[in-house]
DSSP file (Angstrom, degrees, kcal/mol; ACC not computed):
  #  RESIDUE AA STRUCTURE BP1 BP2  ACC     N-H-->O    O-->H-N    N-H-->O    O-->H-N    TCO  KAPPA ALPHA  PHI   PSI    X-CA   Y-CA   Z-CA
    1    1 A M     >        0   0    0      0, 0.0     4,-2.3     0, 0.0     5,-0.2   0.000 360.0 360.0 360.0 -52.0   10.1   24.0    4.7
    2    2 A A  H  >  +     0   0    0      1,-0.2     4,-2.6     2,-0.2     5,-0.2   0.923 360.0  50.2 -61.4 -41.2   13.0   21.7    3.6
    3    3 A L  H  > S+     0   0    0      1,-0.2     4,-2.7     2,-0.2    -1,-0.2   0.925 108.9  51.3 -66.7 -39.9   11.9   19.0    6.0
    4    4 A A  H  > S+     0   0    0      1,-0.2     4,-2.4     2,-0.2    -1,-0.2   0.899 112.1  47.1 -60.5 -40.5    8.2   19.2    4.8
    5    5 A F  H  X S+     0   0    0     -4,-2.3     4,-2.4     2,-0.2    -2,-0.2   0.912 111.3  51.3 -69.6 -40.7    9.4   18.8    1.2
    6    6 A T  H  X S+     0   0    0     -4,-2.6     4,-2.7    -5,-0.2    -2,-0.2   0.921 109.5  49.8 -64.4 -40.9   11.6   15.9    2.1
    7    7 A E  H  X S+     0   0    0     -4,-2.7     4,-2.5     1,-0.2    -1,-0.2   0.936 111.6  49.7 -61.8 -43.0    8.7   14.2    3.9
    8    8 A A  H  X S+     0   0    0     -4,-2.4     4,-2.6     1,-0.2    -2,-0.2   0.927 109.9  49.9 -68.9 -37.0    6.5   14.7    0.8
    9    9 A V  H  X S+     0   0    0     -4,-2.4     4,-3.0     2,-0.2     5,-0.2   0.929 110.6  49.9 -61.0 -44.7    9.1   13.3   -1.5
   10   10 A V  H  X S+     0   0    0     -4,-2.7     4,-2.7     1,-0.2     5,-0.2   0.928 112.1  48.1 -61.7 -42.8    9.6   10.2    0.7
   11   11 A L  H  X S+     0   0    0     -4,-2.5     4,-2.2     2,-0.2    -2,-0.2   0.902 113.5  47.7 -65.4 -40.5    5.8    9.7    0.7
   12   12 A W  H  X S+     0   0    0     -4,-2.6     4,-2.9     2,-0.2     5,-0.2   0.937 113.8  45.9 -65.5 -45.9    5.6   10.1   -3.1
   13   13 A I  H  X S+     0   0    0     -4,-3.0     4,-2.1     1,-0.2     5,-0.2   0.945 115.2  47.2 -63.3 -47.4    8.5    7.8   -3.8
   14   14 A S  H  X S+     0   0    0     -4,-2.7     4,-1.9    -5,-0.2    -1,-0.2   0.888 113.4  48.8 -65.8 -34.4    7.1    5.2   -1.4
   15   15 A G  H  X S+     0   0    0     -4,-2.2     4,-2.3    -5,-0.2    -2,-0.2   0.917 111.2  48.1 -67.4 -44.5    3.7    5.5   -2.9
   16   16 A F  H  X S+     0   0    0     -4,-2.9     4,-2.2     2,-0.2    -1,-0.2   0.828 110.2  53.0 -66.9 -29.0    4.9    5.2   -6.5
   17   17 A V  H  X S+     0   0    0     -4,-2.1     4,-2.4    -5,-0.2    -1,-0.2   0.917 110.6  47.0 -71.4 -39.5    6.9    2.1   -5.6
   18   18 A L  H  X S+     0   0    0     -4,-1.9     4,-2.8     2,-0.2    -2,-0.2   0.920 112.0  50.4 -65.0 -40.1    3.9    0.5   -4.0
   19   19 A I  H  X S+     0   0    0     -4,-2.3     4,-2.0     1,-0.2    -1,-0.2   0.902 111.0  48.7 -62.5 -41.9    1.8    1.4   -7.0
   20   20 A G  H  X S+     0   0    0     -4,-2.2     4,-2.4     2,-0.2    -1,-0.2   0.877 111.2  49.8 -64.9 -37.7    4.4   -0.1   -9.3
   21   21 A L  H  X S+     0   0    0     -4,-2.4     4,-3.2     2,-0.2     5,-0.2   0.933 109.7  52.1 -65.8 -43.5    4.6   -3.4   -7.2
   22   22 A G  H  X S+     0   0    0     -4,-2.8     4,-1.9     1,-0.2    -2,-0.2   0.881 111.0  46.8 -61.7 -36.7    0.8   -3.6   -7.3
   23   23 A I  H  X S+     0   0    0     -4,-2.0     4,-1.9     2,-0.2    -1,-0.2   0.891 112.0  50.9 -67.8 -40.9    0.9   -3.3  -11.1
   24   24 A L  H  <>S+     0   0    0     -4,-2.4     5,-1.1     2,-0.2    -2,-0.2   0.928 110.6  48.6 -64.3 -43.0    3.7   -5.9  -11.4
   25   25 A V  H >X5S+     0   0    0     -4,-3.2     3,-0.9     1,-0.2     4,-0.6   0.918 112.4  48.5 -62.3 -40.8    1.8   -8.3   -9.2
   26   26 A R  H 3<5S+     0   0    0     -4,-1.9    -1,-0.2     1,-0.2    -2,-0.2   0.822 107.5  57.8 -66.0 -31.1   -1.4   -7.8  -11.3
   27   27 A N  T 3<5S-     0   0    0     -4,-1.9    -1,-0.2    -5,-0.1    -2,-0.1  -0.093 134.7 -62.2 -97.6  35.2    0.5   -8.3  -14.6
   28   28 A G  T <45S+     0   0    0     -3,-0.9    -3,-0.2    -5,-0.0    -2,-0.1   0.695 106.2 100.6 105.6  19.7    2.0  -11.8  -14.0
   29   29 A H    ><< +     0   0    0     -5,-1.1     3,-1.9    -4,-0.6     4,-0.1  -0.364  25.0 148.3-129.3  60.3    4.3  -11.6  -11.0
   30   30 A P  G >   +     0   0    0      0, 0.0     3,-2.3     0, 0.0     6,-0.1   0.695  61.3  81.8 -68.4 -14.1    2.4  -13.0   -8.1
   31   31 A E  G 3  S+     0   0    0      1,-0.3     5,-0.2    -3,-0.1     4,-0.1   0.706  77.1  72.7 -62.8 -14.8    5.6  -14.3   -6.6
   32   32 A L  G <  S+     0   0    0     -3,-1.9     2,-0.4   -11,-0.1    -1,-0.3   0.612  74.7  98.1 -75.1 -11.1    6.1  -10.7   -5.3
   33   33 A I  S X  S-     0   0    0     -3,-2.3     3,-1.9    -4,-0.1     2,-0.0  -0.686  90.4-109.4 -79.5 127.6    3.4  -11.4   -2.7
   34   34 A A  T 3  S+     0   0    0     -2,-0.4    -2,-0.1     1,-0.3    -1,-0.1  -0.327  99.1   6.2 -58.5 128.1    5.0  -12.4    0.6
   35   35 A G  T 3  S+     0   0    0      1,-0.2     2,-0.3    -4,-0.1    -1,-0.3   0.628  86.9 165.5  74.6  14.7    4.6  -16.1    1.4
   36   36 A Y    <   +     0   0    0     -3,-1.9    -1,-0.2    -5,-0.2     3,-0.0  -0.513   7.9 169.8 -68.4 122.9    2.9  -16.8   -2.0
   37   37 A D    >   -     0   0    0     -2,-0.3     3,-2.2     1,-0.1     4,-0.4  -0.909  24.5-155.0-134.1 106.0    2.7  -20.5   -2.7
   38   38 A P  T 3  S+     0   0    0      0, 0.0     3,-0.3     0, 0.0    -1,-0.1   0.657  93.8  58.9 -57.0 -15.8    0.5  -21.5   -5.7
   39   39 A E  T 3  S+     0   0    0      1,-0.2    -3,-0.0    -3,-0.0     0, 0.0   0.717 108.0  44.1 -86.5 -19.7   -0.1  -24.9   -4.3
   40   40 A N  S <  S+     0   0    0     -3,-2.2     2,-0.5     2,-0.0    -1,-0.2   0.299  92.7  96.3-104.4   9.3   -1.6  -23.6   -1.1
   41   41 A V        -     0   0    0     -4,-0.4    59,-0.3    -3,-0.3    58,-0.1  -0.875  56.3-160.5-104.8 124.6   -3.8  -20.9   -2.7
   42   42 A A  S    S+     0   0    0     57,-2.2    -1,-0.2    -2,-0.5    58,-0.1   0.891  88.9  13.9 -71.0 -39.2   -7.4  -21.8   -3.4
   43   43 A D     >  +     0   0    0     56,-0.8     4,-2.0     1,-0.1    -1,-0.3  -0.817  65.3 179.0-137.4  91.4   -8.0  -19.1   -6.0
   44   44 A P  H  > S+     0   0    0      0, 0.0     4,-2.7     0, 0.0     5,-0.2   0.873  81.7  56.8 -70.4 -30.0   -4.7  -17.5   -7.2
   45   45 A E  H  > S+     0   0    0      1,-0.2     4,-2.4     2,-0.2     5,-0.2   0.948 110.8  43.5 -61.2 -48.9   -6.5  -15.1   -9.7
   46   46 A K  H  > S+     0   0    0      2,-0.2     4,-2.9     1,-0.2    -1,-0.2   0.871 113.4  51.7 -66.9 -38.9   -8.7  -13.6   -6.9
   47   47 A L  H  X S+     0   0    0     -4,-2.0     4,-2.8     2,-0.2     5,-0.3   0.936 111.3  47.1 -64.5 -44.6   -5.7  -13.4   -4.5
   48   48 A V  H  X S+     0   0    0     -4,-2.7     4,-2.8     1,-0.2     5,-0.3   0.939 113.6  48.5 -60.7 -45.4   -3.6  -11.5   -7.1
   49   49 A A  H  X S+     0   0    0     -4,-2.4     4,-2.3    -5,-0.2    -2,-0.2   0.932 114.2  46.3 -61.3 -47.1   -6.5   -9.2   -7.9
   50   50 A F  H  X S+     0   0    0     -4,-2.9     4,-2.3     2,-0.2     5,-0.2   0.966 116.2  42.9 -61.8 -55.4   -7.1   -8.5   -4.2
   51   51 A V  H  X S+     0   0    0     -4,-2.8     4,-2.2     1,-0.2     5,-0.2   0.902 114.9  49.5 -58.0 -46.7   -3.5   -7.9   -3.3
   52   52 A S  H  X S+     0   0    0     -4,-2.8     4,-2.4    -5,-0.3    -1,-0.2   0.901 111.4  49.3 -59.6 -42.4   -2.7   -5.8   -6.3
   53   53 A R  H  X S+     0   0    0     -4,-2.3     4,-2.5    -5,-0.3    -2,-0.2   0.942 113.4  44.6 -62.2 -46.4   -5.7   -3.7   -5.8
   54   54 A W  H  X S+     0   0    0     -4,-2.3     4,-2.2     2,-0.2    -1,-0.2   0.804 110.2  54.9 -68.8 -31.4   -5.0   -3.0   -2.2
   55   55 A T  H  X S+     0   0    0     -4,-2.2     4,-2.5    -5,-0.2    -1,-0.2   0.936 110.6  47.3 -65.9 -46.0   -1.3   -2.4   -2.9
   56   56 A V  H  X S+     0   0    0     -4,-2.4     4,-2.9     2,-0.2     5,-0.3   0.957 111.6  50.4 -60.1 -47.4   -2.3    0.3   -5.5
   57   57 A V  H  X S+     0   0    0     -4,-2.5     4,-2.5     1,-0.2    -1,-0.2   0.919 111.1  48.7 -60.5 -40.6   -4.8    1.8   -3.0
   58   58 A L  H  X S+     0   0    0     -4,-2.2     4,-2.1     2,-0.2    -1,-0.2   0.915 111.9  49.8 -59.5 -47.8   -2.0    1.9   -0.3
   59   59 A G  H  X S+     0   0    0     -4,-2.5     4,-2.4     1,-0.2    -2,-0.2   0.886 109.1  50.7 -62.5 -41.3    0.3    3.5   -2.7
   60   60 A V  H  X S+     0   0    0     -4,-2.9     4,-3.0     1,-0.2     5,-0.3   0.917 108.3  54.2 -61.7 -43.9   -2.3    6.1   -3.7
   61   61 A F  H  X S+     0   0    0     -4,-2.5     4,-2.1    -5,-0.3    -2,-0.2   0.923 109.0  47.2 -57.9 -42.2   -2.8    6.9   -0.1
   62   62 A L  H  X S+     0   0    0     -4,-2.1     4,-1.3     2,-0.2    -1,-0.2   0.926 113.7  47.6 -69.0 -38.8    0.8    7.6    0.4
   63   63 A V  H  < S+     0   0    0     -4,-2.4     4,-0.5     1,-0.2     3,-0.5   0.938 112.9  48.5 -65.4 -44.9    1.1    9.8   -2.7
   64   64 A A  H >< S+     0   0    0     -4,-3.0     3,-1.3     1,-0.2     4,-0.3   0.863 105.6  57.8 -65.5 -34.3   -1.9   11.7   -1.7
   65   65 A S  H >< S+     0   0    0     -4,-2.1     3,-1.1    -5,-0.3    -1,-0.2   0.820  97.9  63.6 -63.2 -28.7   -0.6   12.2    1.9
   66   66 A G  T 3< S+     0   0    0     -4,-1.3    -1,-0.3    -3,-0.5    -2,-0.2   0.688  97.0  56.9 -69.1 -16.1    2.5   13.9    0.3
   67   67 A F  T <  S+     0   0    0     -3,-1.3    -1,-0.2    -4,-0.5    -2,-0.2   0.452  76.8 112.3 -93.2  -0.9    0.2   16.6   -1.1
   68   68 A I  S <  S-     0   0    0     -3,-1.1     5,-0.1    -4,-0.3   -60,-0.0  -0.598  78.2-108.6 -75.2 127.6   -1.2   17.7    2.4
   69   69 A P    >   -     0   0    0      0, 0.0     3,-1.6     0, 0.0     4,-0.5  -0.105  23.3-114.6 -58.9 154.2    0.1   21.2    3.1
   70   70 A E  G >  S+     0   0    0      1,-0.3     3,-1.5     2,-0.2    -2,-0.1   0.860 111.3  62.6 -62.5 -37.1    2.7   21.5    5.9
   71   71 A H  G 3  S+     0   0    0      1,-0.3    -1,-0.3     2,-0.0     3,-0.1   0.619 102.9  51.1 -69.7 -11.0    0.5   23.5    8.3
   72   72 A Y  G <  S+     0   0    0     -3,-1.6     2,-1.9     1,-0.1     5,-0.3   0.505  85.0  94.3 -96.0  -7.1   -1.9   20.5    8.5
   73   73 A R    <   +     0   0    0     -3,-1.5    -1,-0.1    -4,-0.5    -3,-0.1  -0.459  58.7 126.0 -85.3  64.4    0.8   18.0    9.3
   74   74 A G  S  > S-     0   0    0     -2,-1.9     4,-1.9    -3,-0.1     5,-0.1  -0.012  81.7 -67.0-101.3-151.2    0.5   18.1   13.1
   75   75 A E  H  > S+     0   0    0      2,-0.2     4,-2.4     1,-0.2     5,-0.2   0.857 131.7  54.0 -74.8 -32.8    0.0   15.5   15.7
   76   76 A R  H  > S+     0   0    0      2,-0.2     4,-2.9     1,-0.2     5,-0.3   0.920 108.6  49.4 -62.0 -42.7   -3.6   14.8   14.5
   77   77 A F  H  > S+     0   0    0     -5,-0.3     4,-3.1     2,-0.2    -2,-0.2   0.955 109.8  51.0 -61.1 -50.1   -2.3   14.1   11.0
   78   78 A G  H  X S+     0   0    0     -4,-1.9     4,-2.3     2,-0.2     5,-0.2   0.912 112.9  45.0 -54.5 -49.9    0.4   11.8   12.3
   79   79 A I  H  X S+     0   0    0     -4,-2.4     4,-2.8     1,-0.2    -1,-0.2   0.975 115.3  46.8 -64.1 -48.8   -2.0    9.7   14.3
   80   80 A A  H  X S+     0   0    0     -4,-2.9     4,-2.4     1,-0.2    -2,-0.2   0.872 112.1  52.3 -61.7 -36.3   -4.6    9.6   11.5
   81   81 A F  H  X S+     0   0    0     -4,-3.1     4,-2.1    -5,-0.3    -1,-0.2   0.928 112.6  43.3 -64.0 -43.1   -1.9    8.6    9.0
   82   82 A V  H  X S+     0   0    0     -4,-2.3     4,-2.6     2,-0.2     5,-0.2   0.932 114.1  50.9 -69.7 -46.8   -0.6    5.8   11.2
   83   83 A V  H  X S+     0   0    0     -4,-2.8     4,-2.4    -5,-0.2    -2,-0.2   0.945 113.5  44.6 -53.8 -53.4   -4.1    4.6   12.0
   84   84 A L  H  X S+     0   0    0     -4,-2.4     4,-2.4     1,-0.2    -1,-0.2   0.837 111.7  52.1 -66.2 -33.6   -5.1    4.5    8.3
   85   85 A L  H  X S+     0   0    0     -4,-2.1     4,-2.4    -5,-0.2     5,-0.2   0.905 111.2  47.3 -69.5 -39.3   -1.9    2.9    7.2
   86   86 A L  H  X S+     0   0    0     -4,-2.6     4,-2.7     2,-0.2     5,-0.3   0.863 111.7  52.1 -68.1 -35.8   -2.3    0.1    9.8
   87   87 A L  H  X S+     0   0    0     -4,-2.4     4,-2.6    -5,-0.2     5,-0.2   0.948 112.5  44.2 -58.5 -53.1   -6.0   -0.3    8.7
   88   88 A F  H  X S+     0   0    0     -4,-2.4     4,-2.3     2,-0.2    -2,-0.2   0.938 118.8  42.7 -61.9 -49.6   -5.0   -0.6    5.0
   89   89 A S  H  X S+     0   0    0     -4,-2.4     4,-2.3     2,-0.2     5,-0.2   0.932 116.5  46.1 -67.6 -45.6   -2.1   -3.0    5.7
   90   90 A G  H  X S+     0   0    0     -4,-2.7     4,-2.6    -5,-0.2     5,-0.2   0.879 112.2  52.7 -63.8 -36.3   -4.0   -5.1    8.3
   91   91 A G  H  X S+     0   0    0     -4,-2.6     4,-2.7    -5,-0.3     5,-0.2   0.905 110.1  48.3 -66.8 -40.9   -7.0   -5.3    6.0
   92   92 A M  H  X S+     0   0    0     -4,-2.3     4,-1.7    -5,-0.2    -2,-0.2   0.913 113.6  46.2 -67.3 -37.4   -4.9   -6.5    3.1
   93   93 A V  H  X S+     0   0    0     -4,-2.3     4,-1.0     2,-0.2    -2,-0.2   0.936 117.4  41.9 -68.6 -45.5   -3.1   -9.1    5.2
   94   94 A L  H  < S+     0   0    0     -4,-2.6     4,-0.4    -5,-0.2     3,-0.3   0.874 115.6  50.7 -68.9 -34.7   -6.3  -10.5    6.8
   95   95 A G  H >< S+     0   0    0     -4,-2.7     3,-1.0    -5,-0.2     4,-0.2   0.849 103.6  58.6 -69.2 -32.3   -8.2  -10.3    3.5
   96   96 A A  H >< S+     0   0    0     -4,-1.7     3,-1.7     1,-0.2    -1,-0.2   0.784  93.5  68.5 -63.9 -30.3   -5.5  -12.2    1.7
   97   97 A N  G >< S+     0   0    0     -4,-1.0     3,-1.7    -3,-0.3    -1,-0.2   0.769  83.5  72.4 -67.6 -23.5   -6.0  -15.1    4.1
   98   98 A R  G <  S+     0   0    0     -3,-1.0    -1,-0.3    -4,-0.4    -2,-0.2   0.781  95.2  53.3 -59.9 -23.1   -9.4  -15.8    2.6
   99   99 A Y  G <         0   0    0     -3,-1.7   -57,-2.2    -4,-0.2   -56,-0.8   0.341 360.0 360.0 -96.7   6.8   -7.7  -17.1   -0.5
  100  100 A S    <         0   0    0     -3,-1.7    -1,-0.2   -59,-0.3    -2,-0.1   0.360 360.0 360.0-107.0 360.0   -5.5  -19.7    1.3
């Protein structure tokens, strides 16, 4: 029980940190985007909107994952969680390349 609660708290904290970073990027801090160079970006506004949106989506995914009951957190959950996390992250990285 304690481990499940600890896992949930880690997911919630990680998710809220990502949501906060997404909001910061959206509200005037594009320098938080890894490798951001305003001289090499074709459309900075669209890049900021894209990255901030998907950072918030990833954060919401982590927060929501923390609410999944312990008896559902088996091997299937772990595999699905990692696959979705990689899809979200990879999609964000590949999608951000459209604006450079």
